[in-house]
C-alpha positions, -999 to 999 in steps of 0.1 A, spaced: -115 -268 -117 -155 -255 -123 -174 -270 -100 -217 -269 -98 -227 -238 -86 -234 -249 -46 -244 -222 -18 -239 -230 17 -256 -205 40 -239 -196 71 -269 -166 80 -303 -163 69 -329 -180 47 -333 -195 16 -357 -183 -7 -366 -199 -40 -355 -181 -74 -385 -155 -85 -383 -147 -121 -375 -118 -140 -397 -95 -158 -391 -67 -184 -354 -74 -175 -361 -67 -139 -349 -88 -116 -377 -101 -92 -371 -108 -55 -392 -126 -24 -386 -112 12 -370 -135 36 -402 -156 55 -407 -153 91 -419 -121 112 -449 -97 108 -455 -85 72 -443 -49 81 -411 -64 91 -411 -86 57 -416 -54 40 -391 -36 55 -367 -59 50 -375 -63 12 -371 -23 12 -337 -25 30 -325 -49 1 -341 -33 -28 -324 -1 -15 -291 -15 -15 -294 -25 -51 -309 13 -60 -280 27 -44 -251 13 -61 -268 17 -94 -272 51 -82 -234 57 -74 -221 39 -100 -204 60 -129 -215 33 -160 -251 29 -154 -268 56 -171 -302 55 -153 -318 41 -124 -356 41 -145 -381 25 -115 -377 9 -84 -410 -12 -73 -418 -27 -45 -458 -47 -44 -472 -73 -30 -473 -107 -46 -502 -130 -57 -506 -143 -23 -518 -103 -8 -501 -78 15 -482 -111 34 -457 -113 11 -434 -88 -8 -415 -88 -42 -396 -58 -59 -375 -49 -87 -352 -22 -95 -346 -13 -133 -316 3 -150 -298 9 -177 -259 4 -186 -239 33 -201 -208 12 -210 -202 -16 -230 -197 -54 -208 -161 -55 -211 -159 -19 -189 -186 -26 -164 -178 -62 -156 -168 -52 -120 -200 -32 -114 -218 -65 -126 -208 -77 -101 -213 -52 -71 -249 -41 -79 -254 -85 -80 -244 -83 -45 -257 -50 -34 -289 -63 -19 -272 -92 4 -245 -62 15 -272 -39 27 -289 -65 46 -262 -75 67 -251 -36 72 -282 -25 83 -298 -62 100 -262 -80 107 -274 -112 87 -286 -121 51 -322 -136 54 -333 -127 15 -306 -152 2 -321 -150 -37 -301 -173 -62 -309 -150 -89 -287 -125 -72 -258 -147 -65 -259 -169 -103 -254 -134 -114 -227 -124 -88 -210 -155 -99 -212 -153 -137 -202 -120 -140 -169 -130 -121 -163 -161 -144 -164 -137 -172 -142 -113 -153 -111 -138 -147 -116 -150 -182 -115 -115 -196 -85 -112 -174 -100 -85 -158 -77 -63 -129 -100 -48 -100 -97 -11 -96 -129 -7 -75 -124 -4 -31 -106 -34 -19 -108 -25 16 -127 -50 40 -148 -27 65 -172 -49 75 -180 -90 74 -170 -109 51 -197 -129 26 -217 -149 47 -221 -177 23 -195 -195 6 -199 -200 -37 -178 -233 -50 -161 -217 -78 -123 -210 -85 -101 -197 -67 -100 -165 -86 -134 -161 -87 -132 -161 -52 -111 -134 -46 -128 -113 -74 -165 -122 -55 -150 -107 -21 -139 -77 -33 -170 -72 -49 -185 -79 -15 -163 -55 1 -167 -25 -21 -206 -32 -19 -207 -29 19 -178 1 21 -200 19 -5 -235 14 15 -220 24 48 -207 59 28 -238 61 15 -257 49 48 -280 79 52 -293 79 20 -297 45 17 -317 42 53 -334 71 38 -346 59 6 -358 25 20 -385 40 44 -394 55 14 -398 32 -10 -412 9 21 -441 35 21 -449 51 -11 -440 14 -32 -428 31 -63 -403 54 -76 -391 67 -109 -360 86 -119 -364 121 -110 -378 109 -76 -349 91 -72 -328 116 -75 -351 139 -50 -340 115 -25 -302 105 -35 -291 134 -52 -274 137 -86 -268 106 -109 -229 100 -108 -223 98 -143 -187 92 -157 
């Protein structure tokens, strides 16, 4: 029986949900630390989304990646990654979940903990997992657990939990494989603050396509 979404944080700090804008997912940086540390952490998170989307064969393009100060000034940061799908929903549901969890997976890979725990990311991942299970989807992506399990619990059905765990493992494994490119992108976006698709291609190489 489905229950209301409940997040139990094993590691990290909970941040408020940030609004979407122009189709982008806006994310606030973790609390604590210096502005430079918070910027580095958010850059790592957003680079995770961008790298997975870039290497996803059913994402047509990653058109924009932005990190900028919030209205509070340089002490606070927010970021977004815009991408366009090249496949219909029924053929991309597994990747929906993987990309939603990619930022959190990047934090775990690079820092060993999750601090930018955003309800928006988890809401999207759970909604996609529910859709995947309702449609009787068969998971064909990576299922090898090369890193730690998800450091939080989402209350859902057993089938949905299995799909979420596989998506987390897939995101973590892909980021571990592309770790050098991810680190390079995170360092560059922290300085330049905005990258378009051509600039991303110069950093990450040719876009992977189906």
